[in-house]
C-alpha distance (Angstrom), angle and dihedral (degrees) to the residues before:
residue distance angle dihedral
M1 . . .
A2 3.77 . .
D3 3.77 134.5 .
H4 3.79 123.0 -126.7
K5 3.80 95.2 -89.7
E6 3.82 91.7 52.3
N7 3.82 91.5 46.9
V8 3.80 90.2 52.1
T9 3.80 89.8 53.7
L10 3.80 95.0 43.2
H11 3.80 94.3 48.8
N12 3.82 95.9 37.8
I13 3.80 93.9 -127.3
L14 3.78 132.7 140.0
G15 3.81 115.7 -85.5
N16 3.78 95.5 -115.4
R17 3.81 95.1 54.0
C18 3.78 133.5 89.3
P19 3.83 114.0 -106.7
V20 3.82 91.3 -147.6
C21 3.80 105.4 43.9
E22 3.80 139.4 25.5
E23 3.79 95.6 -121.6
D24 3.79 115.3 147.1
E25 3.80 112.0 -103.7
S26 3.81 90.8 -120.4
Q27 3.83 89.0 62.4
L28 3.81 97.5 49.4
G29 3.80 112.3 118.1
D30 3.82 93.8 18.3
Y31 3.78 124.7 111.1
Q32 3.80 109.9 -102.8
S33 3.79 122.5 -155.6
R34 3.80 90.9 -155.9
P35 3.81 130.4 53.4
A36 3.78 116.5 -97.6
I37 3.80 120.8 -111.1
L38 3.80 107.6 -107.4
R39 3.80 119.5 -134.5
N40 3.81 115.6 -99.0
H41 3.80 105.4 -156.0
Y42 3.82 92.7 -174.8
E43 3.79 88.7 60.4
Y44 3.81 89.3 50.9
I45 3.80 90.3 53.6
D46 3.81 90.7 53.2
L47 3.81 91.8 47.4
F48 3.80 91.7 47.7
D49 3.82 90.9 51.1
K50 3.82 89.3 51.9
Y51 3.81 89.8 48.1
E52 3.81 91.7 52.1
A53 3.82 88.7 49.5
G54 3.82 89.1 58.4
D55 3.81 104.1 -91.4
N56 3.81 103.5 138.8
T57 3.82 93.4 -175.2
A58 3.82 88.7 64.6
G59 3.81 89.0 54.3
I60 3.79 91.3 50.7
E61 3.80 91.0 50.4
L62 3.81 91.6 50.5
K63 3.80 91.3 51.1
E64 3.81 91.1 49.2
R65 3.80 88.9 53.6
G66 3.80 91.1 52.3
I67 3.82 98.9 -106.9
K68 3.80 119.6 146.1
M69 3.79 114.6 -125.3
T70 3.81 97.0 -130.8
C-alpha cells in the first residue's frame, strides 16, 4: 500500500499525474466515457533507452506522458 506521493516516487512520474493510467491531469476526477490508457512501463524503458542513445523525440514523448527524466 502506498499513498499518491509514494506512488509518484516509485513510478518516477510527475506529481500531478496518475500512477496507473496516462490520463491528462486536466481530466483527473472527471467522469470519462472511455477507458483510460494504462501505463506500459516496458514501453517507457524502451523510450528511455532511445533517449539515452540520443533520440530527443523519445525524451519529448516521455515528458508528454508525465515521466520524469531521471
